[in-house]
C-alpha positions, 0 to 999 in steps of 0.5 A: 520533508522533501517534496514527497512521493505518493500513490493511491492503490485501489484493490478489488478483491475476489470475495469476502474471504479474499478480503479477510485474508488480504487484510491479514497479509497487509497487517503482517507486511506492515509490521516489517514496513514499520520496523525497516522503512524509515523513508515510508512516511504513510502506508495505510490500508482503507476499507471503502464503505459500501464496497466490502471487497475494495481496499484503498492504500494511501502511500507517502514516501519521503521521495522517489528513492524511498519508494524505490527502496520500499519496492526492493524490500523482501517483505514487499516482494513477498507481499506483491507475490502473495496478494495475487491470490486475493486480488482481481484488479489493481489500479494505481495512481501516482501523486505529485504534491502541489500544496498542503500541510505536512 
């Protein structure tokens, strides 16, 4: 693996119904990510205990070019547009690896 490129995204969802619909949208999107994105190493949707309307994505790509390619995929563009119906706030943190086990 190269140096990698990662990010953590925190989504605050509008309510419980929006959270359920968001999770379904993510699951459908993940089908295409698994099939079409070789450079996407990790892409995981997490629940946060005690915060039922929060989701955390952890995303890891082989490199910045793989992330850029991810962002240009039709299924990702569709996801980015559709998620707006469910999300009240989005916070993104980009990551640079210092050390670790891969």
